[in-house]
N, C-alpha and C positions, 0 to 999 in steps of 0.2 A: 462460505465457511461462517460458522457461528461466531459471535463475539467471544464466548468462552474459548473456542478453539484458537482464535486470534491472540487472545491473552496468554494462552499456553505457549504458542509459538514465539510471542514477544518475550515471555519469561525465559525460554530456552536461549533466545538470541542474547539477552542481557547476560545470561550466565556464561555463555561461550565467548563473548567478547570481553568480559571482565579482565582477564589477564593482559589484554592488549591496550586497555584504556587507563593507564596509570595517571596521566596528568590531567586529562579532561574526561572523566568517566560519563558525564552527561551529554556529550556532544553527539554520540551515536545512538542515543536512546530511541526507542520505538514508541510512538504515540498513536493509539487507535482512535480514530475520529469516525463520524458518520460518513457514509459514502457521498461522493460529489454527485449532485443531481445532473443528469445528462439528458439531452434531447434524443429522441430515436433518430437512428441513422436514416438519411434520405437514400433513395435509389442511386443517385449519383455517387454518394459517399460509399455505398456498398460496392458499386462497380469499380471505383478507383482504389479503395483501401480494404476491401474485403470485410472480414468480420471485426476489424478494429473499430472500437466505439469512437464516435466524434468527440472532440475535446470539450470540456466544460466551457460555458460562456458567461 
């Protein structure tokens, strides 16, 4: 998804949660950051975990 698309989704989330966040409106905010760099999955990882990406190091 593009950054613009993510920002649109985040704006919708903020608008929908607004009625429920009266005391601490900033606690459930959405922050878009650069993706976490990940190493490619090894054959062992793919056999054990399938298509799930390996955790960042």
